[in-house]
Structures are given as structure tokens and as C-alpha cells.
C-alpha positions in Angstrom: 118.6 121.1 47.7 122.5 120.9 47.7 122.3 117.0 48.1 119.9 116.9 45.2 122.3 118.6 42.7 125.1 116.5 43.8 123.0 113.4 43.1 121.8 114.7 39.9 125.6 115.4 38.7 126.6 111.8 39.7 123.7 110.4 37.8 124.8 112.2 34.6 128.2 111.3 34.9 127.6 107.8 35.3 125.2 108.1 32.4 127.7 109.5 30.0 130.2 106.6 30.6 127.4 104.0 30.5 128.1 101.2 28.0 125.1 99.7 26.0 124.7 96.0 25.5 122.1 94.1 23.6 120.7 91.0 25.4 118.9 88.4 23.3 115.9 87.1 25.5 113.9 83.9 24.5 110.9 82.5 26.6 109.6 79.0 26.3 106.3 78.4 27.7 105.3 74.8 28.4 101.4 75.1 28.5 101.5 71.7 30.2 103.3 72.9 33.0 100.9 76.1 33.5 97.6 74.0 33.2 98.4 70.3 33.6 94.6 69.4 33.7 93.0 68.8 30.5 90.6 66.6 28.2 91.6 62.7 28.9 89.3 61.4 26.2 86.4 62.2 24.1 84.3 59.1 22.5 80.9 58.6 21.0 78.7 56.0 22.8 77.6 53.9 20.7 80.3 54.5 18.2 78.9 52.4 15.7 75.5 53.4 14.4 73.1 51.0 12.4 71.1 52.9 10.1 67.7 51.8 9.0 65.5 53.3 6.2 62.3 55.2 6.8 58.9 53.4 6.2 58.6 55.1 2.8 62.1 54.1 2.0 63.0 57.4 1.0 66.1 58.3 3.5 67.6 56.8 6.7 65.9 57.3 10.0 67.6 59.9 12.1 69.9 58.2 14.8 71.6 59.6 17.9 74.8 59.2 20.0 76.4 60.7 22.9 79.7 62.5 22.9 81.3 61.8 26.2 84.2 63.8 27.3 86.4 62.8 30.3 88.9 65.0 32.0 91.6 65.1 34.4 90.1 68.3 35.8 89.2 67.8 39.4 85.4 68.0 39.9 85.8 70.9 42.5 87.2 73.2 40.0 84.6 75.8 38.9 83.5 77.2 35.6 86.0 75.4 33.2 84.7 76.4 29.9 85.3 74.5 26.9 85.0 74.5 23.2 83.6 71.6 20.8 84.3 72.1 17.2 82.9 70.0 14.3 86.0 69.8 12.2 85.0 67.0 9.6 81.6 65.9 8.1 82.3 63.8 5.0 80.3 61.3 3.1 81.2 59.3 -0.1 78.8 57.2 -2.1 80.0 54.5 -4.5 78.1 53.5 -7.5 77.5 50.0 -9.0 80.1 50.7 -11.3 82.7 51.9 -8.8 82.5 55.6 -9.2 82.9 57.4 -6.0 81.4 60.9 -5.4 81.7 63.2 -2.2 78.2 63.9 -0.9 77.9 67.3 0.6 75.5 67.7 3.3 74.4 64.0 3.4 74.4 64.2 7.2 73.0 66.9 9.3 74.6 67.4 12.9 72.8 68.5 15.9 75.0 69.1 19.1 72.6 69.3 22.3 70.0 71.2 20.0 72.5 73.2 17.9 72.9 72.4 14.3 76.5 72.5 13.3 78.3 72.7 10.0 82.0 72.1 9.6 84.2 74.6 11.7 81.3 75.6 13.5 81.8 75.5 17.5 79.7 75.5 20.6 81.3 77.1 23.6 80.1 75.5 26.9 80.6 77.2 30.2 81.5 74.1 32.5 81.3 70.5 32.4 78.1 69.0 33.2 78.9 65.9 35.2 81.7 64.0 37.0 83.0 60.6 37.6 83.3 61.2 41.1 86.9 62.6 41.0 87.1 64.6 37.7 84.9 66.7 35.6 83.1 64.9 32.6 80.5 65.7 30.1 77.9 64.1 27.9 76.4 65.7 24.8 73.5 64.5 22.6 74.4 64.2 19.0 71.9 63.7 16.4 72.4 62.5 12.8 69.7 63.5 10.3 70.2 62.1 6.6 69.3 63.6 3.2 66.7 61.8 1.1 68.2 59.1 -1.4 66.8 61.0 -4.2 69.0 64.1 -3.3 72.2 61.6 -3.6 74.2 63.1 -6.7 75.5 60.1 -8.5 75.9 59.2 -12.2 74.2 56.0 -11.5 72.7 53.9 -8.4 74.5 54.4 -5.1 75.7 50.8 -4.1 77.1 52.0 -0.6 77.8 55.0 1.0 80.2 55.8 4.0 81.2 59.0 6.0 83.0 60.3 8.9 82.6 63.1 11.4 85.2 64.6 13.6 84.9 66.8 16.7 87.7 68.8 18.2 87.2 69.4 22.1 89.3 72.1 23.9 89.7 73.5 27.3 89.5 77.1 27.5 92.3 78.5 29.4 
């Protein structure tokens, strides 16, 4: 019991003479050093689609492509989830007179059976294939077009063009 009291006195005496200093700390985390394996590429195959009108000339036939994703993640790594987000779906039609107008909803996007609008995401539990060394995936993407009579223009459409964009991210 005497030893405890002496230690307690020493503790208090050192605490009274303690000096307080403020230490500024900063941390830099390089995510590439934590998880170096990642998405190497994402591309549509085919990446150019030829559109043909339906037999009744009311709209374009639906067309399909595959979103192919290549990674540097070894095929032996299990349960690497990832997220695919539709970030852009834009179409513009131009009249004979040169006026252009954005066409909302000109094309509907179907990703592996799930209809997506801009900023919608599909969460996937793991990649569905590999190239012999690294994980990869392929996803069916179908494009369904609105009817020509639904195109809103102050005249007749001469040309229409569009662009879609997906963002693919590994979940860590």
C-alpha cells in the first residue's frame, strides 16, 4: 500500500510540471498504394451501332452492345464488388433549318435486364469472367429508341446524334 501512495505522489508531481505542446498532424493516403488492382479498361463491343428503322418506319430497331470491363485484379481474388453508373444519356436532333434541340428520353438503356436513367447504378457482387490471369466482365446493354413522332422539333429532323457514358468503379 505504501508503494502505491508513493507512485501516486510521483505521478501528481510530474503532472504539475508537465508542459503542453500542440502537434499538428496530417495524413496523406494514396489509394493506389492501398489497393493497386483496379479497372484497366471499359469499352463497348461493338462501339459503333448501325440503326435501322422498323418495318413501319415509326422508330429505330433496338440495338445491343456489350460493356466489356478488363481489370488488373487477379482472377483468384474472390468477391470483388463493383458499381456501374450511367452518367450520361444525351441526344440532340437537328432540323433541316439547322436548329438543334436536346431530346430527353430519346433512348432507353437496359443494363443486364435493368432499365437505367442517368445517375442510376447497378451494384455487382463480383466480375463474371477472367482473361486467364485477371478478372473481367461483360454486360449486355440494349438501346431502345423513342418513336419518330415523339421527337420534339420545330420542323423535320434531319439528323440526330447521341452519347452515353458509364462510370465503372471497384468497391473497396
